[in-house]
N, C-alpha and C positions, 0 to 999 in steps of 0.2 A: 184480644180474640180469641174465643174459642179453635180447638182443632177442627180443619176440614175434615168429614167423613167423603168421602168420592170412591168410584170403583173407574177402573182405569180402561178403556176401551181399545184395542188397536184392530185398524184393518189392513187386512191384505190387498196390497194394490201390484198394478203391474212391474213388472221388469224386476221381481224381486222385493219390492220397497214395501214398508209398512208406513200408519199414522197411528197414533196416538192421541187420544181425547181422554178426560178427565170428568167424570158423571156427576152430577151432587144426588146423593141416595134420592132425595125426595124427586129428582127429575129422570131416573130408572126407568119407568114405566113408557114415560113418553117416549124418552130415547131409543127403547128398545121397539116397542111401535113403530116409530117412524122410521127405524133401520130395515125392518124387513120388509115396510111398504114400498121399499126402495130396489126390492131384488134380491135382499139378502135370505141364503135356503139355510144355512149352517152358521150353529155359534159354540164358540167352545169357553166354557166359564172354569177358571180355575181361583179355588182361595186357600189359604191356609187349611193340608188338610184333607181338602175334598177338590172334584173336578167332576163337572159335567158338560152332556153336548144337547142341545137344542136343535132338533132338523127338522125343516119343514118341507113335504113334497112338491113336485110340480101341481097336485090335484089336492094339496092345503092339508093334508095328514099330518098331525105333530104328533112326534116323537119328544119325548126325553127322556135322556141318559144318566144317571149318576151313583158318584162311585165315592166312598169315603176312602181315606187312608185306616191302617187297625185291619179289622175284623173283615171289613169289606163290603158288610149290610149296611152301616150305619146308622145299627141297631145296637146298643149299649147292652150287653149281658151282663149278669149278675155274676161279680167277683173281679170283673174287667175292673183294671185302674181309668181312673180319670184322665182323658188324653190330656198331654201338655200342651199348653198353649204356646205356640211360637211367636214371633215375633216377625211382622213383615217390612219390610221400608216402606215410607210415606211415597204414597204415589203422586202426591203434587209439590213435589222438591223440582227444586227449580235445575232446569239444564248447566252443566259445569260450561263454561266456555273461558280461553284465553283472557279475554276482556269481560269486564264489569259493568263500564256505559261509562265509569267514573275517571277515564282516563284524561287526561285535558286535552291531547288533541281530537274527541269526541266534541267537548264543549265549543271549542273554539271553530270547529265546522258545523255549530249547528243542529247535530247530532242527539246531543244531550244538554239539559239545563246546569244551571251552577249547580245544583248538588248531588248531578251525576245522574240524574234521571235520565232514561232515554224517553226523548220526546214520542207522543202515540204513535204522526204522522213518521216520523224516522226507524220504526220497530222493524219493515225491513230492512232497510239499508240497514242497521246495526246487525242482523241476522247477517246477510252479505258479509259485513265488515267482518264480523267474528268467522263465518266459515271461511273467510281469505285468510285471515291469521293463522287456521289450522294449516291451510294448504302451505302457507308460510313455514309452519314447524314442520311438516315433513319433508320440506325443502333442504330443511338446514342443514341435514347430513351430507348429503350432496356439494355442498360449499367447502372455500378453503377452510380448514380446522383452525388458522391463526390469519392475521392481516387483514386488512381493509379487505371488505366485502362492498364490489362495485355492482351496483343496480341501476337499471334505464326501464323508467316506465314510459313506454314508446305510443302517441298519443292518448296522452295521463288526463285530460279532461280536470274537473275538479278535485282528481287526486285523494278521493278518498281513500283509496288501496295504494297508494302511494305513503300517504302519512302510517296508514295500519302496518305496511311492512316495513318502514322507519324503526316505529314504535315496537313493532315484535323483533324485529334484529335487535337496536340495541338495548332497549328497556329489559326484556323477556329474556333474550337469549345473549344480553350485555356485549355484541360484537360492536366493532370498529363498521360503520358503512357512509358508504359515499355513494349519494344516490343523486342519479340525473333523470328529469322528467320534462318530457319535451310535448309540445302541441303545436298548432298551427295557428293556432285560436289566442292573440296576444291576451282578450280580458280575461280568461280562465288561466295564461300564465301570471298575469298578475296580480291576481285576486289569490292564487296558492303559494304566489314569491309571498305576498303580505303575510300570512297565514303563519309559513313556516318562520317568517323573521319574528312573528306573535311567538310561536312554540320555542324559541330558541334553536331553531334543529339546521344548526350553519352547515352542517354536510348534506344538503339537500338543496340541490342548486335546478332553475327551472328556465327552460329553454324555449322560446316562441320559433319554431323553421317548420320543415318535413323530415320527416325519419328516415325517407329517403336517401338524403344528403346528410348524415348527421354523424360524424366520425368522432370517436369517443377517443382515440385518441391513448388508451389502455386496455388491458382486459377489463373485460364483462363476465360476471358469473353470475347474475340473476338477470333475466329479462320478462318481464309484464307488463300485461298489455290486457284491457279491461274494456270489451265491445267496441274495438277500432273496427271501423263500417267498410263494410263490402274488401276489396285489393289491400286497403288499410293493411288489414291482418298480415296480407302477402309480404309486405313492403316491412311488419315488425317483423315476421318469421326472418325474411332472407337477412334482416341486420344481424338477428341471435345466428343465424347460421355462418353467414361471413366473421364473424366475432368469437366464432366458436364458446360460446353460453354455456355455462354449464350445468344452467337450468334454464326452461324455459316454461310461463303459466301465459298463456292463451285463452283468451274468452271471445270467441267469433261473434259477428253479428250481421244481417244483411247482405247476405251470401248473394248477391244478384249476378255476377261475371257470369257464374255456372250457367243459368237460365237462358242468358243469350248465347250460347256457345254450346248448349247439350246438343248432342246428335249420337242418338244409342237407340236405333232400331229395336234392339227385343225389349226396350222400356219406353215403346211406343204407348203401347197399353195402357198406361199408366201417366204419363207426362202429354197426352192430350188434356189432360184437365189440368189446369192452370194451378190453381191451389194443390193439385197433389205433385204437380212438376217443383213446384217452389220448394216444397218439403227434400222432395229426392234430392236436389241440389243443394239445397243446403246441409243436408247429410252427407254429401257424395262429395264436398267440398272441403269439410273438415275431413273426411277421410282421406283424402286426398293429400291433404296438407299433412298428417302425420305421416301417410308411406314416405312421402318426400324426406319428411324428417330422418326417418328410418334409412333412406337412403342416405340420408347425411351422417349420416353415424350415430342416431341418436337413439335411446329406447324411450319410448312413448308408449299413451295410454290417453284415453277419453271420460271423464268422470263428469257427474252433477256438481256443477259449482254450489249452488244453496239450494233450498227450497225451491221446488218448481213453480209455487204458489207466488214466488218473491220475483221471480224474473222469468218471462219466456224464453228467453236468450240464455240458457244454463249451460252451454257446455262448454267446461272447459279442458283444454288442450293441455298436457303435460309432458313436455321430453326432458330428460338428462340422459348429458351427452355420455358417448361410450369411449373412453379415454385408450388412446393408441390404436382409434379406429384404421384398419386398413381398407382406403378405397381401391385397393388391385386387388383384395382378397376377392374368393368366388361370393360368398356371402354379400359381400360391398354390394358386385356384378349381380347376382340373384335381384337384388333389394330395387336397384334402379331399372331394372327390365322388369319387374313386376309393378312399378310406380309408372314407367314408361306403357306398359299394357294396361295398366288401369285407366289411365287418362286417356288413353285411345277409344276404351271402350266406351266413356260420357262422350266424347269429342269428336270423333274422329279422326283427332288433329296429332302428328307427330310429335311438333315443338310444344315444350311446356310456352303456355300463356301465361297462367298467373305466376308461375314460381321461376325464381331467380337465382344466383348465386352460382357458388360451385355445381350445382347439380348439374349445370350444361355442359359442365367437361367431364362429367360421369357417361351424361349418355348418347355423348358423341365419342367417347372413347371406345 
């Protein structure tokens, strides 16, 4: 096959995000007309040695500005040396990922076929798994430098991310791992245990049970949880805090609890609309979870888990423990009070209903 000739278009989206798309040269005219018909008013065009800007005013007036490198006029003068042709990187190159698609665990889980090709219907799942591996890569520096890394996947479901984390830590980073995966559904536990045995992942253990009652009996270094529903996420966070996990990676979903107890008069103008209230409660619940983790001695942030087009439940809560955190310090007391005030603002309640564990001792002190 001959080399494709494409032009890369990059859209500026909300929240500082961008989206890129490669367009065949033969489709440029149609693509451009479609883009401007959807409301685009300005486009920057960049090529090797040349840049241009196309602007369309609200009244439809078109302005096209072009600037060439060199003498700036774009016109070659007598005696001018012929411009040196620069080489540009190919635009249709594949994005580098930690996973290729040919990994054995992806084949066993049905994400890829025997040749290592990702199934069309599993492309979104593969991108999700690949992105999660990048989050694992970012977390490795906060885990023990030697010895066995103890990992718990709470509410693991079919454990796509459990297998991905195990593969990354053992095969890519060369670490010894002991992983425990827990879910209340026996059918998925049996399914995952069978896959782990087939893969020879002997350090993966699957338990059918309630995460609230699980006692690991050893240090916990990494806690992961994908889409634990509603307050199950809080049970996961409580488990991680009680066991002083080094790193927490949690993607919540279905934040219904706050919807039923929200009582915040300053937000009534928005909360009177059910759909908007649900969005407020989802965001506030996750923000309160992060506030609680801060009070528990963790450094926290929230990031997009993967491409928003792949899943609407896309907020990843990340927390890294602050070693030697002093719960009696002014900073700790301030963080606890900040959480308590924030919780009261949303619910009108003093006692935390969603969040358990050591934090109860903090707010009562």
